[in-house]
NUDRENNU-283000 format. One record per atom (N, C-alpha, C): residue number from 1; residue in three letters; atom name; x, y, z. Coordinates in steps of 0.2 Angstrom, whole numbers. Last residue first. Layout:
REM residues N
R  baza  lodo  mimi     px     py     pz
R   NUM   ALA    CA      X      Y      Z
...
REM end
This chain:
REM residues 229
R  baza  lodo  mimi     px     py     pz
R   229   UNK     N    697    354    741
R   229   UNK    CA    699    353    734
R   229   UNK     C    702    346    734
R   228   UNK     N    683    352    752
R   228   UNK    CA    690    353    751
R   228   UNK     C    691    352    744
R   227   UNK     N    670    352    765
R   227   UNK    CA    672    353    758
R   227   UNK     C    679    354    757
R   226   UNK     N    659    344    776
R   226   UNK    CA    665    347    774
R   226   UNK     C    667    346    767
R   225   UNK     N    648    341    788
R   225   UNK    CA    648    343    781
R   225   UNK     C    654    346    780
R   224   UNK     N    642    330    800
R   224   UNK    CA    648    333    798
R   224   UNK     C    647    335    790
R   223   UNK     N    630    331    813
R   223   UNK    CA    631    330    806
R   223   UNK     C    637    334    803
R   222   UNK     N    628    324    828
R   222   UNK    CA    631    330    825
R   222   UNK     C    633    327    818
R   221   UNK     N    615    322    840
R   221   UNK    CA    619    320    835
R   221   UNK     C    622    326    831
R   220   UNK     N    608    319    857
R   220   UNK    CA    610    323    851
R   220   UNK     C    615    320    847
R   219   UNK     N    601    304    850
R   219   UNK    CA    602    311    850
R   219   UNK     C    604    313    857
R   218   UNK     N    605    290    841
R   218   UNK    CA    603    293    847
R   218   UNK     C    605    300    848
R   217   UNK     N    597    284    826
R   217   UNK    CA    602    288    829
R   217   UNK     C    600    290    836
R   216   UNK     N    587    277    819
R   216   UNK    CA    594    274    820
R   216   UNK     C    599    278    824
R   215   UNK     N    577    285    818
R   215   UNK    CA    576    280    822
R   215   UNK     C    582    276    824
R   214   UNK     N    580    295    808
R   214   UNK    CA    580    297    816
R   214   UNK     C    580    291    820
R   213   UNK     N    591    295    796
R   213   UNK    CA    586    291    799
R   213   UNK     C    585    291    806
R   212   UNK     N    594    311    788
R   212   UNK    CA    596    305    792
R   212   UNK     C    590    301    795
R   211   UNK     N    598    319    773
R   211   UNK    CA    593    317    778
R   211   UNK     C    595    311    782
R   210   UNK     N    602    332    763
R   210   UNK    CA    604    327    767
R   210   UNK     C    599    325    772
R   209   UNK     N    603    339    747
R   209   UNK    CA    598    337    752
R   209   UNK     C    602    332    756
R   208   UNK     N    607    352    736
R   208   UNK    CA    609    346    740
R   208   UNK     C    605    345    746
R   207   UNK     N    603    358    720
R   207   UNK    CA    601    358    727
R   207   UNK     C    603    352    730
R   206   UNK     N    611    369    708
R   206   UNK    CA    608    363    711
R   206   UNK     C    607    363    718
R   205   UNK     N    616    378    695
R   205   UNK    CA    611    379    701
R   205   UNK     C    608    372    703
R   204   UNK     N    623    375    683
R   204   UNK    CA    626    379    689
R   204   UNK     C    622    381    695
R   203   UNK     N    616    359    679
R   203   UNK    CA    620    365    677
R   203   UNK     C    623    369    683
R   202   UNK     N    601    355    689
R   202   UNK    CA    607    354    684
R   202   UNK     C    610    360    682
R   201   UNK     N    592    347    702
R   201   UNK    CA    594    352    697
R   201   UNK     C    599    350    693
R   200   UNK     N    598    338    716
R   200   UNK    CA    592    340    712
R   200   UNK     C    594    346    708
R   199   UNK     N    605    325    725
R   199   UNK    CA    606    331    721
R   199   UNK     C    600    332    717
R   198   UNK     N    608    319    741
R   198   UNK    CA    603    319    736
R   198   UNK     C    604    325    732
R   197   UNK     N    619    308    751
R   197   UNK    CA    617    315    748
R   197   UNK     C    612    314    743
R   196   UNK     N    617    299    766
R   196   UNK    CA    617    298    759
R   196   UNK     C    614    305    756
R   195   UNK     N    627    297    779
R   195   UNK    CA    621    301    777
R   195   UNK     C    622    301    769
R   194   UNK     N    631    284    791
R   194   UNK    CA    632    287    784
R   194   UNK     C    626    291    782
R   193   UNK     N    635    286    807
R   193   UNK    CA    630    284    803
R   193   UNK     C    631    288    796
R   192   UNK     N    645    281    821
R   192   UNK    CA    644    285    815
R   192   UNK     C    639    282    810
R   191   UNK     N    643    283    839
R   191   UNK    CA    643    279    833
R   191   UNK     C    642    283    827
R   190   UNK     N    643    290    851
R   190   UNK    CA    649    290    847
R   190   UNK     C    649    286    841
R   189   UNK     N    631    291    856
R   189   UNK    CA    635    285    858
R   189   UNK     C    641    285    855
R   188   UNK     N    625    302    850
R   188   UNK    CA    627    303    857
R   188   UNK     C    631    297    859
R   187   UNK     N    632    301    833
R   187   UNK    CA    627    301    838
R   187   UNK     C    630    302    845
R   186   UNK     N    637    308    819
R   186   UNK    CA    640    305    824
R   186   UNK     C    635    306    830
R   185   UNK     N    634    306    801
R   185   UNK    CA    631    309    808
R   185   UNK     C    634    305    813
R   184   UNK     N    642    311    786
R   184   UNK    CA    642    307    792
R   184   UNK     C    638    310    798
R   183   UNK     N    647    311    769
R   183   UNK    CA    643    314    775
R   183   UNK     C    642    309    780
R   182   UNK     N    664    311    763
R   182   UNK    CA    658    307    764
R   182   UNK     C    654    310    770
R   181   UNK     N    668    328    759
R   181   UNK    CA    670    322    762
R   181   UNK     C    663    318    763
R   180   UNK     N    666    335    743
R   180   UNK    CA    664    335    750
R   180   UNK     C    667    328    753
R   179   UNK     N    677    344    732
R   179   UNK    CA    674    338    734
R   179   UNK     C    671    338    741
R   178   UNK     N    680    354    718
R   178   UNK    CA    679    354    725
R   178   UNK     C    675    347    727
R   177   UNK     N    683    349    705
R   177   UNK    CA    687    354    708
R   177   UNK     C    686    354    716
R   176   UNK     N    685    335    694
R   176   UNK    CA    682    338    700
R   176   UNK     C    686    343    703
R   175   UNK     N    685    338    676
R   175   UNK    CA    688    336    683
R   175   UNK     C    684    339    689
R   174   UNK     N    680    344    665
R   174   UNK    CA    677    338    667
R   174   UNK     C    680    335    674
R   173   UNK     N    684    357    663
R   173   UNK    CA    688    352    660
R   173   UNK     C    685    345    661
R   172   UNK     N    675    365    670
R   172   UNK    CA    674    364    663
R   172   UNK     C    678    359    659
R   171   UNK     N    673    355    685
R   171   UNK    CA    675    361    682
R   171   UNK     C    674    360    674
R   170   UNK     N    661    350    697
R   170   UNK    CA    665    349    691
R   170   UNK     C    666    355    687
R   169   UNK     N    660    345    714
R   169   UNK    CA    659    351    709
R   169   UNK     C    663    350    703
R   168   UNK     N    654    330    721
R   168   UNK    CA    659    334    717
R   168   UNK     C    657    339    713
R   167   UNK     N    650    322    736
R   167   UNK    CA    647    326    730
R   167   UNK     C    653    330    727
R   166   UNK     N    649    305    743
R   166   UNK    CA    651    312    742
R   166   UNK     C    648    316    736
R   165   UNK     N    646    292    743
R   165   UNK    CA    643    296    748
R   165   UNK     C    645    303    748
R   164   UNK     N    648    291    725
R   164   UNK    CA    647    287    731
R   164   UNK     C    643    291    736
R   163   UNK     N    647    305    719
R   163   UNK    CA    653    301    719
R   163   UNK     C    652    296    725
R   162   UNK     N    636    316    710
R   162   UNK    CA    637    311    716
R   162   UNK     C    643    307    714
R   161   UNK     N    640    332    704
R   161   UNK    CA    639    325    703
R   161   UNK     C    640    321    709
R   160   UNK     N    637    348    696
R   160   UNK    CA    638    344    702
R   160   UNK     C    637    337    701
R   159   UNK     N    644    359    684
R   159   UNK    CA    638    356    687
R   159   UNK     C    641    352    693
R   158   UNK     N    653    367    679
R   158   UNK    CA    648    365    674
R   158   UNK     C    642    361    678
R   157   UNK     N    663    382    682
R   157   UNK    CA    660    376    684
R   157   UNK     C    654    374    680
R   156   UNK     N    666    395    680
R   156   UNK    CA    671    390    678
R   156   UNK     C    669    383    680
R   155   UNK     N    656    403    685
R   155   UNK    CA    656    401    677
R   155   UNK     C    661    396    675
R   154   UNK     N    650    395    700
R   154   UNK    CA    653    400    696
R   154   UNK     C    654    398    689
R   153   UNK     N    635    389    706
R   153   UNK    CA    641    388    704
R   153   UNK     C    644    393    700
R   152   UNK     N    626    388    720
R   152   UNK    CA    626    392    714
R   152   UNK     C    633    392    712
R   151   UNK     N    616    377    729
R   151   UNK    CA    623    378    727
R   151   UNK     C    622    382    720
R   150   UNK     N    606    376    743
R   150   UNK    CA    606    378    736
R   150   UNK     C    613    380    735
R   149   UNK     N    603    363    755
R   149   UNK    CA    607    369    753
R   149   UNK     C    606    370    745
R   148   UNK     N    594    356    768
R   148   UNK    CA    594    357    761
R   148   UNK     C    598    363    759
R   147   UNK     N    591    343    780
R   147   UNK    CA    594    349    778
R   147   UNK     C    595    350    771
R   146   UNK     N    582    334    792
R   146   UNK    CA    584    335    785
R   146   UNK     C    586    342    784
R   145   UNK     N    579    333    805
R   145   UNK    CA    584    328    802
R   145   UNK     C    585    329    795
R   144   UNK     N    573    341    817
R   144   UNK    CA    576    343    810
R   144   UNK     C    581    338    808
R   143   UNK     N    568    334    827
R   143   UNK    CA    563    338    824
R   143   UNK     C    566    341    817
R   142   UNK     N    575    325    836
R   142   UNK    CA    573    323    829
R   142   UNK     C    569    328    825
R   141   UNK     N    588    335    844
R   141   UNK    CA    582    330    844
R   141   UNK     C    580    329    837
R   140   UNK     N    599    342    842
R   140   UNK    CA    597    341    849
R   140   UNK     C    592    336    849
R   139   UNK     N    611    342    831
R   139   UNK    CA    604    340    831
R   139   UNK     C    603    338    838
R   138   UNK     N    622    352    824
R   138   UNK    CA    621    349    830
R   138   UNK     C    614    348    831
R   137   UNK     N    632    352    810
R   137   UNK    CA    625    353    812
R   137   UNK     C    624    349    818
R   136   UNK     N    646    359    806
R   136   UNK    CA    644    354    810
R   136   UNK     C    637    356    812
R   135   UNK     N    655    362    791
R   135   UNK    CA    649    364    795
R   135   UNK     C    647    358    799
R   134   UNK     N    671    367    785
R   134   UNK    CA    667    362    788
R   134   UNK     C    661    365    792
R   133   UNK     N    683    369    772
R   133   UNK    CA    677    371    775
R   133   UNK     C    673    366    779
R   132   UNK     N    700    369    769
R   132   UNK    CA    694    366    770
R   132   UNK     C    689    370    773
R   131   UNK     N    712    376    769
R   131   UNK    CA    711    371    763
R   131   UNK     C    705    367    764
R   130   UNK     N    712    384    780
R   130   UNK    CA    715    386    774
R   130   UNK     C    714    382    768
R   129   UNK     N    695    384    786
R   129   UNK    CA    702    383    787
R   129   UNK     C    705    385    780
R   128   UNK     N    681    389    795
R   128   UNK    CA    685    390    789
R   128   UNK     C    692    388    791
R   127   UNK     N    666    382    801
R   127   UNK    CA    673    383    802
R   127   UNK     C    677    384    796
R   126   UNK     N    651    384    809
R   126   UNK    CA    654    384    803
R   126   UNK     C    662    386    804
R   125   UNK     N    638    376    817
R   125   UNK    CA    645    379    818
R   125   UNK     C    648    378    812
R   124   UNK     N    621    376    822
R   124   UNK    CA    626    376    817
R   124   UNK     C    632    379    818
R   123   UNK     N    608    367    830
R   123   UNK    CA    613    373    830
R   123   UNK     C    617    371    824
R   122   UNK     N    591    362    832
R   122   UNK    CA    597    362    829
R   122   UNK     C    601    368    829
R   121   UNK     N    577    363    835
R   121   UNK    CA    581    358    838
R   121   UNK     C    588    357    835
R   120   UNK     N    573    371    820
R   120   UNK    CA    571    368    826
R   120   UNK     C    575    363    829
R   119   UNK     N    587    381    815
R   119   UNK    CA    582    377    813
R   119   UNK     C    579    374    820
R   118   UNK     N    595    390    821
R   118   UNK    CA    593    392    815
R   118   UNK     C    587    388    812
R   117   UNK     N    601    388    835
R   117   UNK    CA    594    387    833
R   117   UNK     C    592    390    827
R   116   UNK     N    614    399    833
R   116   UNK    CA    610    395    838
R   116   UNK     C    603    395    836
R   115   UNK     N    628    398    824
R   115   UNK    CA    621    400    824
R   115   UNK     C    617    395    828
R   114   UNK     N    645    403    824
R   114   UNK    CA    640    399    827
R   114   UNK     C    633    402    826
R   113   UNK     N    660    402    817
R   113   UNK    CA    654    406    816
R   113   UNK     C    648    401    819
R   112   UNK     N    675    401    826
R   112   UNK    CA    670    398    822
R   112   UNK     C    664    403    822
R   111   UNK     N    685    404    836
R   111   UNK    CA    687    404    829
R   111   UNK     C    682    401    824
R   110   UNK     N    677    405    847
R   110   UNK    CA    682    400    847
R   110   UNK     C    684    399    840
R   109   UNK     N    664    413    839
R   109   UNK    CA    665    410    845
R   109   UNK     C    671    405    844
R   108   UNK     N    653    425    832
R   108   UNK    CA    660    422    832
R   108   UNK     C    662    419    839
R   107   UNK     N    636    422    828
R   107   UNK    CA    641    425    832
R   107   UNK     C    648    421    832
R   106   UNK     N    623    426    816
R   106   UNK    CA    628    422    819
R   106   UNK     C    633    425    824
R   105   UNK     N    605    427    816
R   105   UNK    CA    612    430    816
R   105   UNK     C    617    426    819
R   104   UNK     N    594    417    806
R   104   UNK    CA    597    419    812
R   104   UNK     C    604    422    812
R   103   UNK     N    584    416    796
R   103   UNK    CA    589    420    795
R   103   UNK     C    592    422    802
R   102   UNK     N    581    398    796
R   102   UNK    CA    579    404    797
R   102   UNK     C    585    409    797
R   101   UNK     N    586    384    785
R   101   UNK    CA    587    388    791
R   101   UNK     C    583    395    790
R   100   UNK     N    586    377    773
R   100   UNK    CA    582    374    779
R   100   UNK     C    582    379    785
R    99   UNK     N    594    382    764
R    99   UNK    CA    587    384    763
R    99   UNK     C    583    381    769
R    98   UNK     N    609    390    764
R    98   UNK    CA    605    385    768
R    98   UNK     C    598    386    768
R    97   UNK     N    619    392    750
R    97   UNK    CA    613    395    755
R    97   UNK     C    609    389    758
R    96   UNK     N    634    394    744
R    96   UNK    CA    630    389    747
R    96   UNK     C    625    393    751
R    95   UNK     N    643    397    729
R    95   UNK    CA    639    401    735
R    95   UNK     C    634    396    737
R    94   UNK     N    659    394    723
R    94   UNK    CA    652    391    724
R    94   UNK     C    649    395    730
R    93   UNK     N    671    395    709
R    93   UNK    CA    668    398    716
R    93   UNK     C    661    395    716
R    92   UNK     N    681    398    698
R    92   UNK    CA    680    392    702
R    92   UNK     C    678    394    709
R    91   UNK     N    682    411    694
R    91   UNK    CA    678    406    690
R    91   UNK     C    676    400    694
R    90   UNK     N    690    418    702
R    90   UNK    CA    684    421    700
R    90   UNK     C    679    416    697
R    89   UNK     N    696    405    713
R    89   UNK    CA    697    411    709
R    89   UNK     C    690    413    707
R    88   UNK     N    692    397    723
R    88   UNK    CA    699    396    721
R    88   UNK     C    701    403    717
R    87   UNK     N    680    398    736
R    87   UNK    CA    682    400    730
R    87   UNK     C    690    399    729
R    86   UNK     N    664    398    744
R    86   UNK    CA    671    394    744
R    86   UNK     C    674    396    737
R    85   UNK     N    653    407    754
R    85   UNK    CA    657    407    748
R    85   UNK     C    663    403    749
R    84   UNK     N    636    406    760
R    84   UNK    CA    643    404    761
R    84   UNK     C    647    404    755
R    83   UNK     N    624    418    761
R    83   UNK    CA    628    414    756
R    83   UNK     C    635    413    759
R    82   UNK     N    612    417    775
R    82   UNK    CA    617    421    770
R    82   UNK     C    621    416    766
R    81   UNK     N    605    411    784
R    81   UNK    CA    603    410    777
R    81   UNK     C    607    414    772
R    80   UNK     N    612    414    796
R    80   UNK    CA    611    407    794
R    80   UNK     C    609    406    787
R    79   UNK     N    623    428    793
R    79   UNK    CA    617    425    795
R    79   UNK     C    616    418    792
R    78   UNK     N    636    430    789
R    78   UNK    CA    634    433    795
R    78   UNK     C    627    431    798
R    77   UNK     N    645    416    781
R    77   UNK    CA    640    421    781
R    77   UNK     C    639    424    788
R    76   UNK     N    663    415    778
R    76   UNK    CA    657    413    782
R    76   UNK     C    652    418    782
R    75   UNK     N    672    412    764
R    75   UNK    CA    669    417    767
R    75   UNK     C    663    415    771
R    74   UNK     N    687    406    759
R    74   UNK    CA    681    404    763
R    74   UNK     C    678    410    766
R    73   UNK     N    698    402    747
R    73   UNK    CA    695    408    750
R    73   UNK     C    688    405    753
R    72   UNK     N    712    391    750
R    72   UNK    CA    705    392    748
R    72   UNK     C    703    399    751
R    71   UNK     N    729    396    748
R    71   UNK    CA    723    395    752
R    71   UNK     C    717    395    748
R    70   UNK     N    740    400    740
R    70   UNK    CA    737    393    740
R    70   UNK     C    731    392    744
R    69   UNK     N    747    411    752
R    69   UNK    CA    747    409    745
R    69   UNK     C    745    402    745
R    68   UNK     N    736    415    766
R    68   UNK    CA    743    413    763
R    68   UNK     C    742    411    756
R    67   UNK     N    728    428    775
R    67   UNK    CA    728    422    770
R    67   UNK     C    735    421    767
R    66   UNK     N    725    435    787
R    66   UNK    CA    731    434    785
R    66   UNK     C    731    428    780
R    65   UNK     N    710    428    794
R    65   UNK    CA    715    433    794
R    65   UNK     C    721    431    791
R    64   UNK     N    696    420    786
R    64   UNK    CA    702    420    790
R    64   UNK     C    707    426    789
R    63   UNK     N    681    430    786
R    63   UNK    CA    686    426    783
R    63   UNK     C    692    425    788
R    62   UNK     N    663    435    785
R    62   UNK    CA    670    435    789
R    62   UNK     C    674    429    785
R    61   UNK     N    652    444    775
R    61   UNK    CA    654    439    780
R    61   UNK     C    660    440    783
R    60   UNK     N    651    453    764
R    60   UNK    CA    645    449    766
R    60   UNK     C    647    443    771
R    59   UNK     N    668    455    763
R    59   UNK    CA    661    456    760
R    59   UNK     C    656    451    761
R    58   UNK     N    674    453    780
R    58   UNK    CA    675    452    772
R    58   UNK     C    668    454    769
R    57   UNK     N    682    454    795
R    57   UNK    CA    677    456    791
R    57   UNK     C    679    455    784
R    56   UNK     N    691    439    802
R    56   UNK    CA    690    447    800
R    56   UNK     C    685    448    795
R    55   UNK     N    696    428    814
R    55   UNK    CA    691    429    808
R    55   UNK     C    691    437    808
R    54   UNK     N    709    417    818
R    54   UNK    CA    706    424    819
R    54   UNK     C    702    425    813
R    53   UNK     N    710    402    827
R    53   UNK    CA    709    406    821
R    53   UNK     C    706    412    822
R    52   UNK     N    711    395    839
R    52   UNK    CA    716    400    838
R    52   UNK     C    715    404    831
R    51   UNK     N    701    385    838
R    51   UNK    CA    700    391    843
R    51   UNK     C    705    397    842
R    50   UNK     N    695    376    827
R    50   UNK    CA    701    380    827
R    50   UNK     C    701    386    831
R    49   UNK     N    688    360    827
R    49   UNK    CA    687    367    829
R    49   UNK     C    695    370    829
R    48   UNK     N    690    347    824
R    48   UNK    CA    689    351    818
R    48   UNK     C    689    359    821
R    47   UNK     N    688    340    836
R    47   UNK    CA    695    341    834
R    47   UNK     C    695    346    827
R    46   UNK     N    674    337    836
R    46   UNK    CA    677    342    841
R    46   UNK     C    684    344    838
R    45   UNK     N    672    326    827
R    45   UNK    CA    670    333    826
R    45   UNK     C    673    338    830
R    44   UNK     N    677    315    832
R    44   UNK    CA    677    315    825
R    44   UNK     C    674    322    823
R    43   UNK     N    668    315    847
R    43   UNK    CA    673    312    843
R    43   UNK     C    672    313    836
R    42   UNK     N    662    329    855
R    42   UNK    CA    660    324    850
R    42   UNK     C    666    322    846
R    41   UNK     N    666    340    863
R    41   UNK    CA    666    333    866
R    41   UNK     C    664    328    861
R    40   UNK     N    664    351    855
R    40   UNK    CA    671    349    857
R    40   UNK     C    671    342    860
R    39   UNK     N    650    353    855
R    39   UNK    CA    654    350    849
R    39   UNK     C    661    348    851
R    38   UNK     N    648    359    868
R    38   UNK    CA    645    352    866
R    38   UNK     C    649    349    860
R    37   UNK     N    655    370    867
R    37   UNK    CA    657    366    872
R    37   UNK     C    654    359    870
R    36   UNK     N    648    377    857
R    36   UNK    CA    655    375    855
R    36   UNK     C    657    370    860
R    35   UNK     N    637    379    864
R    35   UNK    CA    636    375    858
R    35   UNK     C    643    373    856
R    34   UNK     N    641    388    874
R    34   UNK    CA    639    381    876
R    34   UNK     C    638    377    870
R    33   UNK     N    645    399    866
R    33   UNK    CA    650    395    870
R    33   UNK     C    648    388    872
R    32   UNK     N    633    404    862
R    32   UNK    CA    637    400    857
R    32   UNK     C    642    397    860
R    31   UNK     N    618    403    872
R    31   UNK    CA    625    405    872
R    31   UNK     C    629    401    867
R    30   UNK     N    605    399    872
R    30   UNK    CA    607    404    867
R    30   UNK     C    614    406    867
R    29   UNK     N    598    384    874
R    29   UNK    CA    604    388    877
R    29   UNK     C    606    393    871
R    28   UNK     N    581    382    875
R    28   UNK    CA    587    382    871
R    28   UNK     C    592    387    874
R    27   UNK     N    570    371    882
R    27   UNK    CA    574    376    884
R    27   UNK     C    580    376    879
R    26   UNK     N    554    366    875
R    26   UNK    CA    561    365    876
R    26   UNK     C    565    371    877
R    25   UNK     N    539    369    884
R    25   UNK    CA    543    371    878
R    25   UNK     C    551    369    880
R    24   UNK     N    531    356    893
R    24   UNK    CA    535    362    893
R    24   UNK     C    539    363    887
R    23   UNK     N    516    349    886
R    23   UNK    CA    523    348    888
R    23   UNK     C    527    355    888
R    22   UNK     N    500    346    892
R    22   UNK    CA    504    351    889
R    22   UNK     C    512    350    891
R    21   UNK     N    493    337    899
R    21   UNK    CA    496    335    893
R    21   UNK     C    501    340    890
R    20   UNK     N    490    344    911
R    20   UNK    CA    494    338    911
R    20   UNK     C    497    336    905
R    19   UNK     N    482    354    905
R    19   UNK    CA    488    356    909
R    19   UNK     C    493    350    910
R    18   UNK     N    472    347    900
R    18   UNK    CA    476    350    896
R    18   UNK     C    482    352    899
R    17   UNK     N    466    341    912
R    17   UNK    CA    469    337    907
R    17   UNK     C    474    341    902
R    16   UNK     N    462    353    918
R    16   UNK    CA    467    349    921
R    16   UNK     C    470    345    916
R    15   UNK     N    452    357    908
R    15   UNK    CA    457    361    910
R    15   UNK     C    463    358    913
R    14   UNK     N    443    346    909
R    14   UNK    CA    446    347    903
R    14   UNK     C    453    352    904
R    13   UNK     N    439    348    923
R    13   UNK    CA    442    342    921
R    13   UNK     C    446    343    914
R    12   UNK     N    432    360    921
R    12   UNK    CA    438    360    926
R    12   UNK     C    442    354    924
R    11   UNK     N    422    357    913
R    11   UNK    CA    427    362    911
R    11   UNK     C    433    362    915
R    10   UNK     N    415    348    921
R    10   UNK    CA    418    346    914
R    10   UNK     C    423    351    912
R     9   UNK     N    411    356    931
R     9   UNK    CA    415    350    933
R     9   UNK     C    419    348    926
R     8   UNK     N    402    365    924
R     8   UNK    CA    408    367    928
R     8   UNK     C    413    362    929
R     7   UNK     N    392    356    920
R     7   UNK    CA    396    359    915
R     7   UNK     C    403    362    918
R     6   UNK     N    387    352    933
R     6   UNK    CA    390    347    928
R     6   UNK     C    395    350    923
R     5   UNK     N    382    364    937
R     5   UNK    CA    387    361    941
R     5   UNK     C    391    356    936
R     4   UNK     N    372    367    927
R     4   UNK    CA    378    371    928
R     4   UNK     C    383    368    932
R     3   UNK     N    363    356    930
R     3   UNK    CA    367    357    924
R     3   UNK     C    373    361    924
R     2   UNK     N    359    360    943
R     2   UNK    CA    363    354    942
R     2   UNK     C    366    354    935
R     1   UNK     N    352    372    940
R     1   UNK    CA    358    372    944
R     1   UNK     C    362    366    943
REM end
């Protein structure tokens, strides 16, 4: 009997300890409007939103309505692992696939494509403009500080190269066709942190990796990834 009582007391103590140590699962707001509201408050990121932009269906995604002559063609994917396409013509084109994401369904909100929690502790907002594409990665915490994209280049391109804190996609003439802006993370205090890109692969198939130093950043933080000619 005494042994049984001791065992029961030990099991009860373990159960209480497990309940005390067990942390509640983080609550993820599944409303894309809430994601947009958070982004809008981030200096250096919120002003990139284009709430008046109209997005219409395109092959494998959506694009800006009523394109004008000289516009880049930017097709936003319908799912987080679907290919993003940026093109000038049939040869100067790149398809970008987010290898860090699960295939979460996107929702159009305020002229942008919003993916809620395609990665742990992270949301993504994609914005198409007539001369630029921007992705805002909203990191709610340090669980997802690295992101990786597969870049598949069109036949008119020969590769990608680093240019300081930016990446350039190179045409057959040797000139840069598409350039990223310097990658930056904007933290909860409004401080900007440079994000150093890393390229792997060669030729028309390369991988771009971005990673931020979590210890130096106050979360939530927004990573700005933007491409233009």
